[in-house]
C-alpha positions as CSV (number, residue, x, y, z in Angstrom):
1,M,120.0,89.0,101.5
2,S,116.7,89.9,99.9
3,D,113.7,87.7,100.3
4,P,112.7,86.3,96.8
5,R,109.0,85.9,97.9
6,R,108.7,89.6,98.3
7,Q,109.6,90.6,94.7
8,G,106.9,92.9,93.5
9,A,105.1,93.1,96.9
10,T,104.9,96.3,98.7
11,M,105.6,95.6,102.3
12,P,104.7,98.1,105.1
13,S,108.4,98.7,105.8
14,D,108.8,99.6,102.1
15,V,106.3,102.5,102.2
16,S,108.0,105.8,102.5
17,G,107.4,107.9,105.6
18,D,107.9,111.1,103.7
19,L,104.8,113.2,103.7
20,S,104.0,116.3,101.6
21,I,103.5,119.6,103.2
22,F,99.8,119.3,102.9
23,D,99.8,115.8,104.4
24,R,101.8,117.1,107.4
25,F,99.4,120.0,107.8
26,A,96.4,117.7,107.6
27,T,98.0,115.4,110.2
28,K,98.6,118.3,112.6
29,A,95.1,119.6,112.0
30,S,93.6,116.2,112.7
31,D,95.6,115.9,115.9
32,F,94.5,119.4,116.9
33,V,90.8,119.0,116.3
34,S,90.6,115.5,117.8
35,R,91.5,116.5,121.3
36,A,88.9,116.8,124.1
37,W,89.8,120.5,124.8
38,F,89.0,121.4,121.2
39,F,85.6,119.9,121.6
40,V,85.1,121.8,124.9
41,M,86.2,125.0,123.1
42,C,83.6,124.4,120.4
43,V,80.9,123.8,123.0
44,L,81.9,127.1,124.7
45,V,81.6,128.9,121.4
46,V,78.1,127.6,121.0
47,V,77.1,128.5,124.6
48,L,78.5,132.0,124.1
49,W,76.8,132.4,120.7
50,A,73.3,131.3,121.8
51,P,72.6,134.5,123.9
52,S,73.8,136.7,121.0
53,F,70.2,136.4,119.5
54,F,69.1,138.8,122.2
55,L,72.1,141.2,122.0
56,F,72.1,141.9,118.3
57,H,69.2,143.8,116.7
58,D,69.8,142.5,113.2
59,V,69.6,138.7,113.9
60,D,69.4,137.7,110.3
61,T,72.7,139.2,109.4
62,W,74.3,137.8,112.5
63,Q,72.9,134.3,111.7
64,L,74.2,134.6,108.1
65,I,77.7,135.4,109.4
66,I,77.8,132.6,111.9
67,N,76.3,130.0,109.4
68,T,78.8,131.0,106.7
69,L,81.8,130.8,109.1
70,T,80.7,127.4,110.5
71,T,80.1,126.1,107.0
72,I,83.5,127.2,105.8
73,V,85.3,125.7,108.8
74,T,83.4,122.5,108.5
75,F,84.1,122.2,104.8
76,L,87.8,122.7,105.3
77,L,88.0,120.3,108.3
78,V,86.2,117.6,106.3
79,A,88.8,117.9,103.5
80,L,91.7,117.8,106.0
81,L,90.3,114.9,107.9
82,Q,89.5,113.0,104.7
83,N,93.2,113.2,103.8
84,T,94.3,111.7,107.1
85,Q,91.6,109.0,106.9
86,K,92.6,108.1,103.4
87,R,96.3,107.7,104.4
88,A,95.3,105.6,107.4
89,D,93.1,103.4,105.3
90,Y,96.0,103.0,102.7
91,A,98.5,102.1,105.5
92,T,96.0,99.6,107.0
93,Q,95.5,98.0,103.6
94,H,99.2,97.6,103.0
95,K,99.5,95.9,106.4
96,L,96.6,93.5,105.6
97,N,98.1,92.7,102.2
98,A,101.4,91.9,103.8
99,I,99.7,89.6,106.3
100,A,97.6,87.9,103.6
101,D,100.7,87.5,101.4
102,G,102.6,85.9,104.2
103,L,99.7,83.6,105.1
104,S,99.3,82.7,101.5
105,D,103.0,81.8,101.1
106,L,102.8,79.7,104.3
107,M,99.7,77.9,103.1
108,R,101.4,77.2,99.7
109,Q,104.4,75.7,101.5
110,L,102.1,73.6,103.7
111,G,100.0,72.7,100.7
112,D,102.3,69.8,99.7
113,S,101.4,67.9,102.8
114,H,97.8,69.2,102.9
115,P,96.5,69.4,99.3
116,P,93.2,71.1,100.3
117,L,95.2,74.2,101.3
118,H,96.0,74.9,97.6
119,R,92.3,75.6,97.0
120,D,92.1,77.7,100.2
121,T,95.2,79.6,99.2
122,D,93.7,80.5,95.9
123,E,90.5,81.6,97.6
124,L,92.5,83.8,100.1
125,R,94.4,85.4,97.3
126,Q,91.2,86.1,95.3
127,A,89.4,87.4,98.3
128,V,92.0,90.0,99.2
129,G,92.9,90.8,95.6
130,L,96.6,89.7,95.7
131,E,98.1,89.2,92.3
132,M,99.4,85.8,91.4
133,R,103.1,86.1,91.3
134,E,106.2,84.0,91.7
135,S,106.7,82.9,95.3
136,A,109.4,81.0,97.0
137,A,106.9,78.2,97.7
138,S,106.0,77.8,94.0
139,R,109.6,77.8,93.0
140,H,110.3,75.3,95.7
141,R,107.6,72.9,94.3
142,R,109.0,73.2,90.8
143,G,112.7,73.0,91.8
């Protein structure tokens, strides 16, 4: 039996778990670079790179190569990590909307015996940007 209060609402359980190839790749990359051993590896690269100033005669070319490579890697990692952060923010927002929607419905139901809750309910819905839609509580009040 479907819950009539949830018509038009996107609940966290309604969100598809299917990820695109890029999203899966971004998630794997995020998991890879967020581990402690990856950080240690980066520190080791820097420690090994520092003495190279004395080993290479043409330091300017070597610096240009290192700077270019680190800029490219940083740019790509930022794009990948932004993808995973955006999806995490989106999922969190869906969960918060579901909580606010459930709380709003509960407040509307209790509003008959506590009239100030109607004003608080409207403030809650406006604060979190929930659309005004038909809910079981409002149908119950009319019916």
